[in-house]
Each structure stands twice: as C-alpha cells, then as structure tokens.
C-alpha positions, 0 to 999 in steps of 0.5 A: 648360778647352778639353778640358772645353769640347770634351767638353761639345760633343757627349757620347760623340763628344767622349770618342772624339775628344778623348780621341785619344792614338793612336800612338807616335812609332815608328809615324810614320815621322818625317822628321828633315829638315824641308825646304821648310816654314815655320819655325813649323811643328812638324809636317805631316800630309798637307797639314794643318800644325800651328803652333808656337803651336798646340802650345805652347798645347795643351802648356800646357793639357795640363800645367796639367791633369796639374799639377792631378792631381799637385797641383803645377806642372810645368816643361817638363822634368818634362813631357817626362819624364811623357810630356805633350810626347809625348802632346800632339804625338801628340794634335795630329797625330791631329786633323790627320790627321782635318782632313785626311780632312775636307778630302779628303771635302769635309765642312762645318758652317754657321755656324748650327750652330756657333752653336747648338753653342756656345750650347747647351754646358752649360759655357757656360751659366748655372744657368738654362740660357741661354748666359752671355757672362761664362763664355764670356769667362772660358773663352777667357782660361783657354784662351788663345783668341781668340773667332775661334780658339774658334769655328774649334776648335769648327767643326773638331771638328764636322766631325770628328764627322761622320766619327766619326758614320759610323764609329760607325754600327752599332758594338756591344758583343759579347754574348759579351764582355759576358756573359764579363765580366759573369760575371767581375765579378758572380761572388761567393764565401763563405768560412769564415775564421779570424782569426789574431791575432799573439798566436797565436804566443805571446811573443817573446823578446828577441834575444841580443846578437849577434843585436841587433847584427846587426839594428841594422846590417841595419835601419840605415835605421830608426835613422839621423839624416838628413844636416843642414845649416847655411846663411845666407839673405838675401832681397830683396823689392820691399817692402824697396825700396818703403819707401824710395821717395818718389813726387811728387804730379805723378807720382801725379796723372799715374798717376791720370789714366792709371789713372782707368778702374780706380778709376771705377765704370762705368755698368752696365745690365741688358740682355736679349739676344734672339738670332735664327738669321738677320738676317732673322728679327731684322728681322721681330721688330723690326717686330712689337716696334715695332708693340707686339707683347709680347716675351714672345710673340716670346721664346716662339716662339723656344723660350726663356724671359725668363730665357733672354735676361737678360744681367743687370746689365753694364758695357760691358767685360763684353760680348764684342762691341764692336758689341753693346756700342755698341748696348746702351750707346746705348739709353735705358731700356726702349728696343729696339735695331735688329738687331745682328749679333754674333759668334754671330748676329743679336740685338735688345737691350732695356735695362731699367734703367741704374745711372750710373757714379761718377767717382772723385777724385784725393784719394780714390785718392791713397794707393792710387796712391802704393802702387801706384806705389811698389810698381812702382818697386820691382819695376822696381828689384829687378833691378838691385839683384840685379845690383849684389849679384851683382857684389858677391859676385863681388868677394869680398863676404860676405852680411853685408857686402852685407846691411848695405850694402842694408839687408837681413837675414841669417838663419842656420839650423842642423840643417835636413834635406832635409825642412825639419826637424830631425834628429829630424823637428821643424819649424824656426821661420821657415824659408821655403818658397821654391821650390827652396830646400832642393833648392839647400842640399842639392845645393851644398857649402860655398864654392859660389857659389850663384845667387840663387833666386826668392822667388816674390814678385818677389824673390830669395834667396841662401843660403850653406852654412855646414856639413854634418853627415853622416847618421849611424847612431845607436849601439845604446846610444842606440836599444836599446829601439827595435831590440829592439821592431822585431826583436820585431815583425818576428819575430812577423810571420814566425812568424805568416806561417809559422803561417798557411801551415802551417794552409793546408797542413793544410787542403788536406791534408783537416783541416776549418776547425773542427779548424784553428780550435780548434788556435789557440784561435779559432772559424770565422766565415763571410763575407758574399758577396764579389765580386772586388773586394770590400774591408773592414776584415776582408778586404784585397784581397790576401786576396780576390784569393787566395779567388777564386784558390782552388777550391771547398773550397780553403784560402788565407791573407792579411792582414786589412783593417785590423790585423796579424791574418792570415786563414785561409780556405776557399772555402765556395761559388761563385756565377756568376750569369747576366748582368742586362741590366737592372742598373746594372752590366751597363749601365755595363759595356756603356757601357765596352765600347762606348766601348773598341770605338768608340775602337779604331775611331777609333784604327784609322782615324787610324792608317790616315790617318797612314800614308796622308798621311805625318807629318813632325816638325820635331824641331829646332823642337820641341827649341828650343821645349821648351828654353824653359820658359814654366811658370816 
C-alpha cells in the first residue's frame, strides 16, 4: 500500500526512485563489527541511520506484496529464501544514501509543497477528485504509519526527487537503439506450412510382453500409488469452552458500560471543509464569510468546486485531526467555524446537517455482550486448557482419554495422501484445512509426540499417526491397459517427431513444400504475417521461434499451439519494417528504454554515494530480528 501511495506521488520519478533495488550485499563492503551505534540501528549509510522498526515495517510491507503475488502468505524464513529480506535492506540502504546526498546538498521541501502533494495524490482522493480523509486514514492503518511518519516519508521522497530531476535532465532514449529494437520487435514473417497429425505415422502396434514390462518399470511414476497415512485428530476451539462458561449479570452490566461506545450510534454531521494554503488566507476568507459573501465564490477562487470540499456525513472518530473534529462538532447547523490549523494546513468548517446519535440500552445489548464475554473468556482459557492437555500427553494419556476428560472428540482419518486425497485422488470428507496439518502428518512417524498445531481460529489441534502405507507400484496386471496406452502415445510422439525431422531435412535439401505435403497426404497452407512473439492455436511459441531462426526459404518444425500435431514450415517471406515514431508500439518502446536508461543513471549515482559514504550493516541485530517471525 505504501508503495502504491509513493508511486502515485509523482509519476515516472516514483518509478525510478521507489523501484530502487540497487546493489548486492557484496558490493557494499559490509562492516560486520558494528561498534559505536545505537542498538536499534540495522544499518548506517554515511550519517543516515536505518532503525530496526523502519526495516521491520518495510519488510512487512514488502512481504505482504510478495505474498499477494504468490497467492499465499509468507513466513519470515520464506521471505528470506525468496530474496525479499535482501531486497528490502538493499532498498532502504539506497534510499538512505539518497537522503545523505540530500543533506549534503542542503535540499529541502516546504510544508506547503508537501501538503499540496499529499492532497493531490490520486490514491488519497475520492471518486470526485477531492482529498479523502477516510481513504488517507485507511491507508495509514494498512501501512502501519502515523500521520506524522507518513508526512515525513513523503517529504523525504520529494527531497530525493529533486536529485532525480537533476540527474534525468536531458536524458533521452538513443535513436539507434530504439530503431534496432523496434525493427527486431516489428519484423514479420510469412510461412508455408504443413500440419502433420499423429495419424500420419500410421497404426502403432502393441508392444511385446518384454517391452511392456520394461516400460512399466521405466514409467513407474505414472503407475505408483502415493504414500498414505492413517491418523487421529483432536481439536480444541474457543467455542468448545464458550458453551460451558456462564457470565453473571453484574459482569454483563460492567462490560456493557465499558464498551458502550461500541454499541451507541454516534452523532454524525455533514461537513464542508474548505482548505487554505496559509492561516492568513483562511482568516481573510473568514472575514468575507462573516460579511455574507457566498461560500461558493470563495471555493471557486481556490480552484475547487463545492463537491471538492464536501467531507460527507462523518462521526467525530472519522476525522483524522482532533482539533478539526472538536471545531466541527462544536458548531450549530449552518454555522461556519473560525479558521482551524489542521495537519495539512488551515481550514474553515461548515456544518450543513446534524444527525443525532442514539444511545443503546443494556437490555438491547445484553445477549450480544454475553456472547462476546463468553468468547473472550474462552479465548483466555484455551491456552491453559492446552497446557493441561500437553501435561496429560507427557504423562502418557491417550488422545481418547484426554478428549473424554475435556469434552472433546477424536476423529480418525484413513488412507490420506500428502495432497489431502485418497490414494486414487478422491476427496476425503471432513478433513479440515488447518495450516501445516498434512505437513505434520507426513514428516512424523508412529510414536512421535507431535506438538499441537494452530487451527487459525484461536484454537489448537493434536495429531497422532496411526499407520503408514508406503508408496507402491501397482502391478502390471492391474494397470496393463494404461501402460499400453501410455507406451503407444509416447511411441507415436517419437515417430511423429522423427517424421517431421525427416521432412525438414528433405526440404532443406531442395524438395518443395508441395512435394513434402503430398508425401504425407496433406496440403500446404500459408500463415498470416507472424511477429516474433506471435502465438495462437496453430502456431506455438516454439514453432514461431524456430521460424524466426530460419533463413528465407529455410525449413523448420515445431508443435502446434493446441493439440498433438506438428508443423513443418518453410519461411516464405521476411519483412523488416521501418520504425514508425508515431505508432503506439514505438512510443511504448521509447518509454521502456527511457525508463531503463533513467534507472541506470540513478542506480549508478546511488552506487557512487554508497561507496563514498560507506555502508555498515548490523548483521547480529538483523539476524536476531529475522529469528522472530511476526507474520504468523
């Protein structure tokens, strides 16, 4: 999310600066002895320190982004394996180097410029193009930043962007490189081709018994049933305890009073918030409003519309600034506030409607509070029950005895593969999808005291291995038809490939494609113009690549895009178009190359800064931090 906000800050500048993953650790000349620095400093670049909380926040954000791409959450260890940890530290070191460069040059950005940049960020605007405080607050929550920290982050970004602007001045994409790549990408070819189907090799006879037996062993992986395991499962969830817990009326009433703010409907107000660049400008506008001047005129002079200043219907808690909220909720309907200093500048508030709040009653909420308290008590007690169960297991009690004593159930599963299916691939009814359940089952053996697992709902589960059925090759007699079918499929594929190779060799020796087509009972066809990266049901990427590797008049073969046939192809024509600077493809290529050149420029500059300033990494603190997994 923070990455999205940064990218929205300033277009291509953000792509260069915020995409910075500069150098490998080996280039830094890391100092393993990290003396004289604060114990919460992960790295130091010149005079700029990278604090541990900054590193961990950035690592969490980068890990979340990478997890979303993979479609599954990553642990710290997995993030390290995928290079996310190194990439995060490298990125922070690069930005710290830039920050040191900013300090050395004495660069700065005014408060007004920072405020304007934030309020004009499309990621923080409503559908009407106005700054949306609710979206801003939500963004801060998602990235784990306070408002102050976010503004500091944006200010640092804008300061770095000044260096970027200087480096990028006059940088352009080389015309020679553009032309060469454009010609390479836009080259088209037309091929004459024959579709050679599997039937072209004729019937494939069944293998003899000796061949079949040998193939059964060679292709054993296709005919082997997976290892399966039998296991017992006992589960403890907070809900198992909640049903047994009672809550007194006194506790209910006390909890209700403590949480009343959650049950009461808060007062809401429809608020207009008119922003000004300075407090002086806000005071001048206040005087005009008090003299009866239309608010619409003042808003228009600010370059805004009335929609731009509408906050909509908000509760006090919805407003990010306590000072602004206090002012808005002190007004009567249709009244304007005095100028108020907010975090992003001075504002005048106008309340156009007031919707009174509604207080709840104890009787209305009693059942809801009872459920909440029972659930909370259960969640606080479940750990103690889990400890008691572990003590009983250590004392030799069986899962069945423990379950009986605690009012739980033991469920048995038989013949489960590591995919959570039966040996023949069928689903297993009632098998829960707890994290690491199958991994625990298949890495443990009978008799192992397996640690409890996390159900993901605040509870625990226990597993006992009851039996192991090793993977086994099914006898030939049980899978004979399948073995014969697969052998014939592979045999046909090999003979088809040999036939296609033979046709290509004959073509390259001078036989026409018409004669080759006749020899296999087919007719030659002509392709449409194909580009280097074309792909469709007829022409696979492999086939197209081979067409572009052959000379004009040359032959090649490759698979069709869909199906089991092969293509025998002859390059009929080659067209090398002149680059068209007005085409969309050329413009995109220009932008891509320019981005690459700009990235090289900033990368080289940062590398020089790092070398000049020196980079020190607190490896011991880094390792201790990574040993604690906060992603679980």
